N, C-alpha and C positions, 0 to 999 in steps of 0.2 A: 859567545861561547868560546871555549879554549880546545884547541886540538893539538894533536901531534902528527906530522906526515913523516914518512920514511922515506930515504934516498939509499941506494946501493953504490954511492961514490962520494967522493970527498965534496963537499960543498965549499964555494968561495968563501975566503976570510974577509974579503974586502966588502964594504956595505953597498959601493957602486956596482959590483959584480953580480949580487943576488938580487937587487932591485931593477925595475925598469925593464923586464923581460916577462914573458908569459911562461909560467910553469903550467904543467897540464897533467892530465891522467886520461887515457882512452880505455873506455871497458864495454865489453860486450853488451851489459845491460846498467841501469842506474844503480850503481852501488852507491852506500853511504860513504861520503856526504854529498853527493851530487847535487840534491835539493837543498840539503840544510845549510850548507857552507854560506855564509853572509859577509858582507863587507864591515869591516870592524870587528871581525872575529880576530883572536889572538892565535898566531899559528906558531907552532915550535916545530924545528926540523930536526929529525934524528938521522944520524949517519951509522949506518948498519956496519960499516967497515971499522969506524973505531967505537962503536957502541955506546955513542954518547950524543946528547942532545946538543946541539951547537949553536942554534940560532932561537931567539925569539923575535918573531915579526907581525905585523897587522896587515890583514888582507884589506887591499884598497881598490880593487877592480876585479870582477867576475863576469865569465861568459859561460855558457852551457848551451850545448847544441849537438842534435843527433848527426851523424854522418854516414854516408853510404860507401864513401872511398876516402882514403887517406890523405889523397891530394887536397880536398876539401879543407882538412885540419892544416895543412901546410900553406894553404891561400890564406884562410881566414886569420890564423895567427902570424903569418909571415916569419914561418920557422926558416933559420939558416940550413945550409946543406949540412952541417956538422952535426945538427939535431936530428933530421931526417934520415941520417946514416948511423945514428946511435942504436944500440943493441935494444933498448927499451922501446924505440919507435919501431923498429923491425918486427919486435915480437908482439906487438900490441893487436887488437883485433882488427880485421879489415874494415869492418863497419860496426858501428855501436855509438857510445855517447862520449862527447868530450867535456870534461870540466877544466877549464884554464882560469888562472887567476894572477894578478899581480900583486906583490907584497911590499910592504914599508918596513926596512930592516929596523928593529929596536935596539938590541944589543946582543953582542956575542957571549954565549954562557957554555958552561960544562956540566952536565948533569948525566951520570954514568947509569945504564941500564942495568936492574939488577940481574944476576945470573939466571934465575929461575923465571923471569918474565919473558914470555912468547909475545911478540909484537904480531898484530893481525896482518893475515896474508895479503889483503888488499892495500896495505900500507899506511892506514889512517886509524887513529885512536882518540877517543874523546877523553879530555883531561878531567877526570873526576876526583873527588876526594879520596878515594880508594887508591886510584894511579899515584896520585901525590903522594900517599903514605908508603907505597911500596917501592917508589923510585927514591924515597928520602929526599923530596923536594925541598926541605928547609936547609939542606946542606949543600945547595946548589952555589956553585961560585959565581956570581953575577954581580954587575955593579949596581943594579937597581932592581926593583920590584914593581910589577903592575899594581893598579888599585884593587884589582880582582885578588891578587895574591895576597896584599895585606888585609883585605876584608876576610879572607879565608873562605870556610866552606859556607853550607847553606842552612846549618843548625846552630842558632844563637840563642844566648842567654842574656836577660836584660833586667834591670831592676825599675819597677814603677813605685810612685809615691804611695804612702798608706792611704788607706780609704775604709772607713767603718761602714759605709752603705754599699759595698760591693762594686764600686765604680759605677754607679748609676748617675751620681750627681756630686757636686761638691758638699764637703762636710766641714772643711777647715782645720780636720785633723793634722795635717802635715805641718800647720802653724805652730801647733803646740810641740812637736817632737823633732822638727828640723832647725838646724842652727840658724841664726838672725840673719845670714847673708844669702840665704836660699831663696829663689822665686817664690816658693810656696809659702815660706814666713813672711816675704815681704808683702804679697797680694792676697794671700789668703785662700788660694785655690791652686790647681795644677790643671794643665790641658788634659792630663790622663782621667780626670775624675769622671768623665762620662764614656769611658773606655767600652763598657759594657751594655751601654743603653740599647737594649736588642730591639726597641719599637722603631729606632730611627734607621730604617734601612732603604737604600735606593737599590731597587731592582735585585735584592737579595743580598746586597753587599752593605757591610758595616763600615762606614769612613770614620776614622778617629785619629787620635794623635798618640804616638810614643816617643818619650823623651830620647830615649836610647837610640832610635832610629833616626832622630832628629840630628844627632852628631855624626852620623853616616851617612847623611842623605843623598849628597852628590854620588858618593861610590855606589850606593845601591840604585840609584836611578841609572847610572851608566851601565850597571850590570845587566839591569833589566830581566832579573829573574826574581821569583819569589824565595821568601826564606821561611823556616819553621821556627817559631819564636816561642821559648819557656820564659814565663814571668815571675819573678818573685819580688817580694815587698819585704821591709824591714817593719816588724811589729813594735808597737809601744815599749815592750819588754826587751828590745834589741833583736829577739830571735828571727832567722829568715824563714818566711813562709813561701812555698809553691803555690802560686795563684792561679796560673793556667798555662795551657800549651795550646797555641795558635798556629794551624798547619796553613801554609802557603799564604803568608802575608807579603802584600805587594806595596813597595814604596812609591808614592804618588810624585809625578813631576810637577812642575809648575802649573801648567795647563790644567791637569787634572785636578790639583789641589783647588784651583780657582774655581772649576766648574762645580766642584763637589760643594764648597762653601756656598756658591751662589743658590744651589738647591736647598742647604740648609736655611738660608736666609728666607727664600721662597716659601718654605714650609713652616717657617715660625720657630725652628729648632735652636737657631742662632739667637733669638731673642730670649727663649726660654733659658739658654746657657747664661746669658746676661743676668737675668732675673735670679737664677739660682746662684750666681756669685754674690750677688748683693744680699741674698737672704742669709748668707753665713758670714756677712760682715767683710766680704772680700772687695777688691778693687777690680771692676769690670772694665775699665780702661785699657788694662794689660791684655786683655782678650783681643788678639788680632794686632797688637803692636809688634811690629816686624822687628824692633832692636830685641827682642827677647826670643821670638820663634818667627821663622820666614813665613810659615803657614801654621793656621788653626787646625788644618788636618793634613796629616802627611804619611797616613797608611790606610790601606783598606783590605777586608778579609770577608768572605763569606761566613756569615752568621754559623752554618753548619761546621764550620772547621774549627770553631772555638771551643775548646775542652776545659771546662772549669774543674778545677780541682777541689777536693774536700778541704774545710776551714782547718782540719789538723795535719795537713800535708807539712810539716816543719822540716827543714834541713838538720841532719844529725851533726853532732860535735865535730866529726871529722870529715864533713863535707867541705870541699874547697870555696863554697859559695858563701859560707859564713865570714870569710875574709873581703867579700866584694861589697863595695859600698857606693860606687859611682853609677850614674844614670848613662850608660854606655853599652855598647853591644860586646859580649865576651863569646868567643868560640866555645861551643858546647863541648867539645873533644877535649879543651884545655881545663874548664872548669870541672867537667864531669860530675855533675850533680847525681846525688842517689836517686832522687825521686823526681822523675819528671813526666810519667806517665799517668793517665787516669786510671784509678785501680776501681776493679770491680766491687760491688756491694751487695751482700745477701738481703740487706735491710729493705722494707718497702719504702718508697718516697715519701716524703712530706708533701702532700699535695699543694699546699700554698707555696713552697719553696720551688716547685716546678712550675707554677704559672707564669706564662710570659704575656706581656701587652703588646702582641704582635697584629699589625695590622695589614701585613703582606706589602709587597712591593708598590710603591707611590710614585716612583719617577723612572724613567728610563736612564740606565747607566751611561754617562757621558762618553767614556770609552767605546762602549757598545754602539753609541749613535755614530761616532765618527769612524768606525769601522764599517757600519751600515753605507754610510755616504762614499767612503773609498771602495767599497764593492761594487756598489751600484755603478759608479763611473767606470770601473774597470769592465763589469758585464756589459754594459751598453757599447763598448769598443768590440768586445769578443763576439756579441750577438746583436749586430745591428738592425736585424729584422725581427727579433724576438720581441715579446711582450715580457716587460720586467716590471714587477711589481713588488712593492716592500709592504709588510704588516697585512698581506691578504690571509684572512682565516688565521691572524696571529702567527703566521710564518714570516721570518725575518725578511727573506728575500726569495723570490720564484722568478725562474726564468721560464717561459712556454715557448718552444719553438714547434714547428710542423711536425717533428719525429718525437719529441720527448719533453718531459716537464723536469727541471732541475731545483730540488728544494735547497737553501741555504739556512743553516742554524748558526748563529753567531754567538760565540762566548769571548768575552774580554780577558779570562783569565791568562795570567802570564805561563802557567805550567799546562804544557799540552794536554798532559793525562787528565787533569781536571776539566778540561776544555771538552774532551771526549765523554767524560763520567757525566758531565751535565748537559752535554748537547744529545746525546745518542737516543736516551729515552724519548726526548721531544720530537726529533725529528723522525723517529721510527713511528709514532703515533701520528704525526702530519702525513707521513705516506701510507700507513697500513690500516688505520683505524676504520672501522666500517662506516663511521660518520664521516670519514673523507673520502669522496668518490673522484678519481681521477681516470680520464678518457685516454690518457697516454703513459706510457713506462716512466717510471718515477727514477731518476737518479738522486742521491743523498750526498750533501757535501757539509762537513762540520767546519766551521772557520775559526781559528784562532791567532792569536799574535805572534806566536813562536813556532819555528819548525818542529816537528816530531823528533824525539831522541830515538836511538836504536830500539830501546825496548818498546817506545810507544808507537813505532812502525811496525814492529813485530805483532803487537797486539792488534793493530789495524788490518794488518795482513791476515790473522787468523780470523777476525770478525767477516772479512770479505770472502775468505776461501771456504772457512767451515761452516760458515751459515749463508753463503752465496748471497750477501748484501752487496748492493749496488753502492758503495759506501766510499768516500774519498774525504781527503783533509787538504784544506787550502790556508795560505797563510796571508793575513791582512794586518798590518802594524797599524795602531790606531794613532800613533805618534811618530815624528821623525826624532829618534834619539840621537843625541850627540856622542 
């Protein structure tokens, strides 16, 4: 996550003066980002006196704690006298919550605040694409940019190789239409040929490969955020056709790729892939060869997030996409395609075209399993005398104490809103359906990999306040990202 924090004084210009000390906020209640701030987040520093962002740093240590007296803060953070005598310290609440953090300076920069932009009163701001645009971020004077900056926003466009079978299996088509030095021409298939194989699901997730993502793999993994991906292909007649929009595509790290491939092999899908390559005269020895692609599978997305576009969804002559040829990620804002949404259709569907060979989830999602293990270890420390079970009546994890029953529903999506969307219905059923009888009051906890955004927290607060739901959200990361 990238954030901006504000200070009403001039910040030090030397790296040594800004690092190695505790920076802190004291609040009457838990304001954003008391819970959300994480080690590794990029933190930009804004000076209200100069009206400029002057530092880019990285958070490398965090402590959070409630306090009943300010001397507790002084003792815990070992604040010097000049700090406790400052105007800010004196004006903060006598009791409340402390968010303290240490940072590693990355670079001194200069980014001016727009005149019309109002900084939030609490002094914190999430750096979103909209904020970047309003602050004219691209014109910032800086010696370097982070990988996240170079990667851009969360809406991307990429090319996939042509396939006349709807990306269900290899067809050998690309060998006919691509140049002789391309992978598809040499080996007679592409890793994307099974992209929409809808019956190959792992706990509702489709694991696949997209070449454009492959070229930005490390950046996407380090960012740890889902992207919305618009796919286009180049037809044999050279026209660009928009194929699909996939929302919340997640890039797999090394462990996730290996776990998914192990399930593909166990289910016989990998063997099928090899057979289908041979069936079109391709060389199946290239599948899994790391000199061509590090992983056979590099992305995952929920099947319901796949929006296939109509076969006549062609780019117009003035569409910037007609000039794009490479298999790489393009910023959707820069490409500005004219047609990237699924259009409504007044015609009745053709029944055969909409039949899917679906067998339902057949395996537990590996990321889900890791989260479950980690959650249970934490709960055993928090509730040493409680009865803690997993998969009891299909509930991911339940904690039974003498006074209450706590139900946990785990979703491994990187997008917290998607976690709530998919977890809420299930956990409500587990708690309140007439077939579920509990002799203790139930608390409901939805578990995701990433902290809630401000909007997500507002949504959760509305659910709890307006509908009186005993609902909360907990963060459990499935992997230790570098």
